[in-house]
Structures are given as structure tokens and as C-alpha cells.
SEKOLDREN-702808 format. One record per residue (C-alpha): residue in three letters; x, y, z. Coordinates in steps of 0.2 Angstrom, whole numbers, plus 5000, padded with zeros to 4 digits. Example, Ala and Ser with C-alpha at 12.3 -4.5 7.8 and 13.67 -1.06 7.14 Angstrom:
% SEKOLDREN-702808
site rest ALA	c1 5062	c2 4978	c3 5039
site rest SER	c1 5068	c2 4995	c3 5036
This chain:
% SEKOLDREN-702808
site rest MET	c1 4998	c2 5000	c3 5002
site rest SER	c1 5006	c2 5014	c3 4994
site rest GLU	c1 5010	c2 5031	c3 5007
site rest LEU	c1 4999	c2 5048	c3 5003
site rest PRO	c1 5010	c2 5060	c3 4999
site rest GLN	c1 5011	c2 5074	c3 5016
site rest ALA	c1 5004	c2 5089	c3 5013
site rest ALA	c1 5016	c2 5104	c3 5017
site rest GLN	c1 5019	c2 5113	c3 5028
site rest PRO	c1 5013	c2 5133	c3 5027
site rest GLU	c1 5030	c2 5145	c3 5028
site rest GLN	c1 5031	c2 5152	c3 5046
site rest VAL	c1 5030	c2 5173	c3 5045
site rest ARG	c1 5042	c2 5179	c3 5059
site rest THR	c1 5037	c2 5194	c3 5067
site rest SER	c1 5052	c2 5209	c3 5062
site rest PRO	c1 5059	c2 5213	c3 5078
site rest TRP	c1 5060	c2 5233	c3 5072
site rest ALA	c1 5042	c2 5234	c3 5073
site rest ILE	c1 5041	c2 5224	c3 5089
site rest TRP	c1 5056	c2 5239	c3 5098
site rest ALA	c1 5046	c2 5253	c3 5090
site rest LEU	c1 5032	c2 5249	c3 5099
site rest VAL	c1 5037	c2 5246	c3 5114
site rest LEU	c1 5049	c2 5262	c3 5117
site rest GLY	c1 5035	c2 5269	c3 5108
site rest GLY	c1 5025	c2 5267	c3 5121
site rest LEU	c1 5040	c2 5269	c3 5133
site rest GLY	c1 5040	c2 5288	c3 5129
site rest LEU	c1 5024	c2 5294	c3 5134
site rest CYS	c1 5035	c2 5293	c3 5150
site rest CYS	c1 5051	c2 5298	c3 5145
site rest PHE	c1 5052	c2 5312	c3 5129
site rest PRO	c1 5072	c2 5304	c3 5122
site rest VAL	c1 5062	c2 5283	c3 5119
site rest GLY	c1 5048	c2 5290	c3 5111
site rest LEU	c1 5060	c2 5297	c3 5098
site rest VAL	c1 5068	c2 5282	c3 5095
site rest GLY	c1 5056	c2 5272	c3 5096
site rest ALA	c1 5047	c2 5284	c3 5079
site rest GLY	c1 5063	c2 5283	c3 5073
site rest LEU	c1 5060	c2 5263	c3 5072
site rest GLY	c1 5047	c2 5263	c3 5069
site rest ILE	c1 5052	c2 5271	c3 5052
site rest ALA	c1 5064	c2 5257	c3 5050
site rest ALA	c1 5055	c2 5243	c3 5051
site rest LEU	c1 5041	c2 5249	c3 5040
site rest VAL	c1 5057	c2 5249	c3 5023
site rest LYS	c1 5064	c2 5231	c3 5028
site rest LEU	c1 5046	c2 5226	c3 5026
site rest GLU	c1 5043	c2 5233	c3 5011
site rest LYS	c1 5060	c2 5225	c3 5005
site rest ASP	c1 5057	c2 5209	c3 5016
site rest ARG	c1 5042	c2 5200	c3 5012
site rest SER	c1 5046	c2 5186	c3 5024
site rest GLN	c1 5042	c2 5198	c3 5039
site rest SER	c1 5029	c2 5202	c3 5048
site rest GLY	c1 5021	c2 5216	c3 5060
site rest LYS	c1 5017	c2 5230	c3 5048
site rest GLY	c1 5003	c2 5237	c3 5060
site rest LEU	c1 5016	c2 5235	c3 5077
site rest ALA	c1 5027	c2 5247	c3 5065
site rest ILE	c1 5015	c2 5259	c3 5064
site rest ALA	c1 5006	c2 5257	c3 5077
site rest GLY	c1 5024	c2 5262	c3 5087
site rest LEU	c1 5028	c2 5277	c3 5074
site rest ALA	c1 5010	c2 5284	c3 5080
site rest ILE	c1 5014	c2 5282	c3 5097
site rest GLY	c1 5033	c2 5288	c3 5097
site rest VAL	c1 5028	c2 5302	c3 5088
site rest SER	c1 5012	c2 5306	c3 5102
site rest SER	c1 5023	c2 5306	c3 5114
site rest VAL	c1 5034	c2 5317	c3 5105
site rest VAL	c1 5021	c2 5329	c3 5104
site rest LEU	c1 5012	c2 5327	c3 5123
site rest ASN	c1 5030	c2 5328	c3 5130
site rest GLY	c1 5032	c2 5345	c3 5118
site rest ILE	c1 5016	c2 5350	c3 5128
site rest LEU	c1 5019	c2 5349	c3 5143
site rest ALA	c1 5038	c2 5355	c3 5143
site rest ALA	c1 5031	c2 5371	c3 5136
site rest LEU	c1 5017	c2 5372	c3 5152
site rest ALA	c1 5029	c2 5366	c3 5164
site rest VAL	c1 5047	c2 5377	c3 5160
site rest PRO	c1 5038	c2 5392	c3 5163
site rest ALA	c1 5028	c2 5388	c3 5176
site rest PHE	c1 5046	c2 5383	c3 5185
site rest ILE	c1 5053	c2 5399	c3 5181
site rest GLY	c1 5039	c2 5411	c3 5188
site rest TYR	c1 5039	c2 5400	c3 5205
site rest VAL	c1 5057	c2 5401	c3 5206
site rest ARG	c1 5055	c2 5418	c3 5204
site rest ARG	c1 5044	c2 5422	c3 5216
site rest SER	c1 5053	c2 5412	c3 5228
site rest LYS	c1 5068	c2 5425	c3 5226
site rest THR	c1 5054	c2 5440	c3 5226
site rest THR	c1 5051	c2 5432	c3 5242
site rest GLU	c1 5070	c2 5430	c3 5250
site rest VAL	c1 5072	c2 5453	c3 5244
site rest THR	c1 5055	c2 5458	c3 5254
site rest SER	c1 5060	c2 5449	c3 5271
site rest ASN	c1 5076	c2 5454	c3 5269
site rest LEU	c1 5070	c2 5474	c3 5269
site rest ASN	c1 5053	c2 5470	c3 5283
site rest ALA	c1 5069	c2 5464	c3 5292
site rest ILE	c1 5081	c2 5478	c3 5290
site rest TYR	c1 5063	c2 5491	c3 5293
site rest ALA	c1 5062	c2 5482	c3 5310
site rest ARG	c1 5081	c2 5482	c3 5315
site rest LEU	c1 5082	c2 5502	c3 5311
site rest GLU	c1 5063	c2 5505	c3 5318
site rest GLU	c1 5071	c2 5495	c3 5335
site rest ARG	c1 5086	c2 5504	c3 5335
site rest HIS	c1 5081	c2 5522	c3 5332
site rest GLY	c1 5068	c2 5520	c3 5345
site rest GLN	c1 5084	c2 5517	c3 5356
site rest GLN	c1 5098	c2 5528	c3 5350
site rest GLY	c1 5089	c2 5539	c3 5337
site rest GLY	c1 5098	c2 5544	c3 5321
site rest ILE	c1 5099	c2 5533	c3 5307
site rest GLU	c1 5116	c2 5530	c3 5296
site rest SER	c1 5120	c2 5527	c3 5280
site rest ILE	c1 5123	c2 5507	c3 5277
site rest ALA	c1 5136	c2 5505	c3 5262
site rest LEU	c1 5129	c2 5493	c3 5247
site rest THR	c1 5132	c2 5474	c3 5254
site rest PRO	c1 5137	c2 5466	c3 5246
site rest GLY	c1 5148	c2 5479	c3 5234
site rest GLU	c1 5145	c2 5466	c3 5219
site rest ILE	c1 5125	c2 5464	c3 5214
site rest PRO	c1 5126	c2 5444	c3 5215
site rest CYS	c1 5122	c2 5439	c3 5195
site rest GLY	c1 5114	c2 5420	c3 5193
site rest ASN	c1 5117	c2 5411	c3 5208
site rest PRO	c1 5117	c2 5416	c3 5228
site rest HIS	c1 5133	c2 5425	c3 5237
site rest ALA	c1 5134	c2 5420	c3 5255
site rest TRP	c1 5139	c2 5436	c3 5265
site rest THR	c1 5158	c2 5436	c3 5272
site rest ALA	c1 5163	c2 5443	c3 5288
site rest GLU	c1 5165	c2 5458	c3 5284
site rest GLU	c1 5150	c2 5461	c3 5276
site rest LEU	c1 5139	c2 5453	c3 5289
site rest ALA	c1 5150	c2 5467	c3 5300
site rest ARG	c1 5143	c2 5483	c3 5290
site rest PHE	c1 5125	c2 5476	c3 5297
site rest ALA	c1 5128	c2 5470	c3 5314
site rest GLY	c1 5125	c2 5485	c3 5319
site rest LEU	c1 5109	c2 5483	c3 5316
site rest GLY	c1 5106	c2 5468	c3 5321
site rest PHE	c1 5103	c2 5462	c3 5303
site rest ALA	c1 5107	c2 5444	c3 5296
site rest PRO	c1 5101	c2 5435	c3 5281
site rest ALA	c1 5097	c2 5419	c3 5286
site rest GLY	c1 5108	c2 5412	c3 5272
site rest PRO	c1 5115	c2 5417	c3 5255
site rest THR	c1 5108	c2 5429	c3 5246
site rest ASN	c1 5101	c2 5434	c3 5226
site rest TYR	c1 5102	c2 5454	c3 5230
site rest SER	c1 5113	c2 5466	c3 5238
site rest TYR	c1 5105	c2 5477	c3 5253
site rest GLU	c1 5108	c2 5495	c3 5257
site rest VAL	c1 5101	c2 5510	c3 5269
site rest VAL	c1 5101	c2 5527	c3 5261
site rest ALA	c1 5100	c2 5540	c3 5274
site rest SER	c1 5090	c2 5557	c3 5269
site rest PRO	c1 5090	c2 5551	c3 5252
site rest PRO	c1 5087	c2 5566	c3 5238
site rest ASP	c1 5077	c2 5556	c3 5226
site rest VAL	c1 5065	c2 5552	c3 5239
site rest PRO	c1 5062	c2 5569	c3 5245
site rest ASP	c1 5047	c2 5563	c3 5260
site rest ALA	c1 5056	c2 5550	c3 5266
site rest VAL	c1 5069	c2 5550	c3 5281
site rest ALA	c1 5078	c2 5534	c3 5276
site rest VAL	c1 5075	c2 5524	c3 5261
site rest ILE	c1 5080	c2 5503	c3 5261
site rest ARG	c1 5086	c2 5496	c3 5245
site rest GLY	c1 5089	c2 5477	c3 5236
site rest HIS	c1 5094	c2 5475	c3 5222
site rest GLY	c1 5098	c2 5459	c3 5208
site rest ASP	c1 5100	c2 5454	c3 5194
site rest LEU	c1 5092	c2 5437	c3 5192
site rest ASP	c1 5096	c2 5433	c3 5174
site rest CYS	c1 5115	c2 5440	c3 5173
site rest ASP	c1 5107	c2 5450	c3 5158
site rest GLY	c1 5116	c2 5466	c3 5167
site rest GLN	c1 5097	c2 5474	c3 5171
site rest THR	c1 5096	c2 5473	c3 5188
site rest SER	c1 5080	c2 5471	c3 5198
site rest LEU	c1 5078	c2 5487	c3 5213
site rest PHE	c1 5066	c2 5484	c3 5227
site rest GLU	c1 5065	c2 5499	c3 5238
site rest LEU	c1 5055	c2 5501	c3 5255
site rest ALA	c1 5053	c2 5520	c3 5258
site rest VAL	c1 5055	c2 5527	c3 5278
site rest GLY	c1 5046	c2 5540	c3 5286
site rest LYS	c1 5043	c2 5550	c3 5302
site rest ASP	c1 5027	c2 5553	c3 5309
site rest ASP	c1 5020	c2 5569	c3 5319
site rest GLY	c1 5028	c2 5560	c3 5334
site rest GLY	c1 5044	c2 5558	c3 5328
site rest GLU	c1 5044	c2 5537	c3 5323
site rest LEU	c1 5045	c2 5528	c3 5312
site rest LYS	c1 5036	c2 5523	c3 5299
site rest ARG	c1 5034	c2 5516	c3 5282
site rest ALA	c1 5032	c2 5530	c3 5271
site rest ARG	c1 5023	c2 5521	c3 5257
site rest GLY	c1 5024	c2 5504	c3 5252
site rest PHE	c1 5038	c2 5495	c3 5240
site rest THR	c1 5041	c2 5500	c3 5226
site rest SER	c1 5050	c2 5490	c3 5211
site rest ARG	c1 5059	c2 5499	c3 5196
site rest THR	c1 5071	c2 5488	c3 5182
site rest ARG	c1 5088	c2 5496	c3 5178
site rest SER	c1 5097	c2 5495	c3 5163
site rest SER	c1 5116	c2 5495	c3 5162
site rest SER	c1 5116	c2 5511	c3 5149
site rest ARG	c1 5099	c2 5520	c3 5157
site rest PRO	c1 5087	c2 5517	c3 5172
site rest GLN	c1 5068	c2 5515	c3 5171
site rest ARG	c1 5057	c2 5523	c3 5177
site rest ALA	c1 5050	c2 5516	c3 5194
site rest SER	c1 5033	c2 5510	c3 5191
site rest ALA	c1 5022	c2 5516	c3 5207
site rest THR	c1 5011	c2 5503	c3 5217
site rest ARG	c1 4992	c2 5508	c3 5218
site rest CYS	c1 4995	c2 5514	c3 5235
site rest ASP	c1 5007	c2 5527	c3 5229
site rest LEU	c1 4992	c2 5532	c3 5216
site rest GLY	c1 4982	c2 5536	c3 5229
site rest ARG	c1 4994	c2 5546	c3 5239
site rest ALA	c1 4998	c2 5558	c3 5224
site rest ARG	c1 4982	c2 5560	c3 5220
site rest ARG	c1 4976	c2 5563	c3 5236
site rest GLY	c1 4990	c2 5575	c3 5237
site rest ARG	c1 4986	c2 5584	c3 5223
site rest ALA	c1 4970	c2 5588	c3 5229
site rest ARG	c1 4974	c2 5594	c3 5245
site rest ARG	c1 4984	c2 5607	c3 5237
site rest ARG	c1 4972	c2 5611	c3 5227
site rest ARG	c1 4960	c2 5615	c3 5241
site rest ALA	c1 4973	c2 5625	c3 5249
site rest GLY	c1 4973	c2 5638	c3 5237
site rest GLY	c1 4955	c2 5642	c3 5241
site rest PRO	c1 4941	c2 5643	c3 5228
site rest ARG	c1 4945	c2 5646	c3 5210
site rest THR	c1 4935	c2 5664	c3 5203
site rest ALA	c1 4926	c2 5660	c3 5186
site rest ARG	c1 4931	c2 5671	c3 5173
site rest ARG	c1 4916	c2 5679	c3 5166
site rest SER	c1 4915	c2 5685	c3 5147
site rest PRO	c1 4912	c2 5704	c3 5140
């Protein structure tokens, strides 16, 4: 009895390893930007190889890896565009908190010393060179300048501080406490001021709230006043008009 011929077994089609890795790395790219970029590149390479070699399968995997890889790159780009400015703003706010906190602390020490000894003495800019980019740790000589007030920063500072007695540019103040900083190292310094005046009893008071302005290396810009300052200016003009007496209306002939 003759044996029946055996049916030819179909040739097994292998899945392209390039397509498999494209899908895996494209998925991982959702949480890691460079990996998604590699996955998209492998997806393109897998599609090219599959066009030349029909013995392998995995075109669907390659397309999926390419699509997911590109999507991960776009998604990570959007997240970075949102996160980086928010982080920069947070860092700026934290550094601004430093200068306002130190100005308040210097004012408190100045008010205490004035109540005990009277008089206000100027204190030179400390540190003498405005910090640029990196916070500056005060030296013993710099700490000694503010030792008379009993003020010392809690740590390295991003600003330089000074006390100016009888400032000529602020006529209604007996002193001005200033903080200078260059956070971006671009040559434009941020200036924060706290003006100090005296009340009717001779005690120190805040002449107005914080004011800030930006100075360039070539020409200083005009200071931007706070709402409180603008309100005081309007009230001052109104008082001067009332003190000048009523205006007489002109009569036409």
C-alpha cells in the first residue's frame, strides 16, 4: 500500500523585531521623551525593511510604534512648554520673597535702633557686587556692615542691600532701604525699595509700600509705582487744590 503524500506545511512568517521594539519604545516614550523619539525612528526603519522583505510581518506594530512615538514627542513638548515657564515663575517668586522678607527685617531693626538711639546711618551696598545668577554667601566683613542694626541674612542672598539716609531722590523719606538683584545675569538689575518716614511723634513709619523698578546698564528705567503710591499722589494733589482756595470763574464781556 503506497503512502499518501504529505501536505506541504505553510512557511512560518516571523514578526519583525524592529516593529516590536518600535511599539515598546514608543509606549515608553509617553513617560520619557528621548525614548519616544527612538521608537518613532525604529517604526520608520521597520516599515522600510518590511517593504523590502516580505517574509516578515509586523507592519501594524511598526505603524502603531511610529504613531505612539510621535504622539509622545508632541505630548512631552506640550507638557514642557507648560511646565518650564511655571517653574521659572516659581523660582522668581521665591527669590522675590527673599528680598521683601529681608527689607522688612532691616526695617524692623532700623525702627528698633531708632527708638533706642535715634538717628539713621547709611549702610553701603552689601555685597558690593550685585549677585548674578548664583546666591552669594556674605563674608565676615559684609556681615559687619549690618551688625550695628543686628541684621544678618538667613543664608546666601540673590540681592545686595543698602540703607540710604536722607535720600535726595525721595524727598518725603528720612531713609530708603533698597535691594538690588540681577537674577538673569542680563545686565538689568531689579531694584526693590522700602521708603521710611516719620510720623507726627517722630517715630519711624513706612512712607509707602514696596516699589520696584528695573535698571539697565545703559539707562535706568522709570520706577513703576504701586496703587498705594498713586492713591497718595492723587490725594496730595486734591489737598493742594483745596489749599489754593476756590477758583473764580471768568466772565465774558
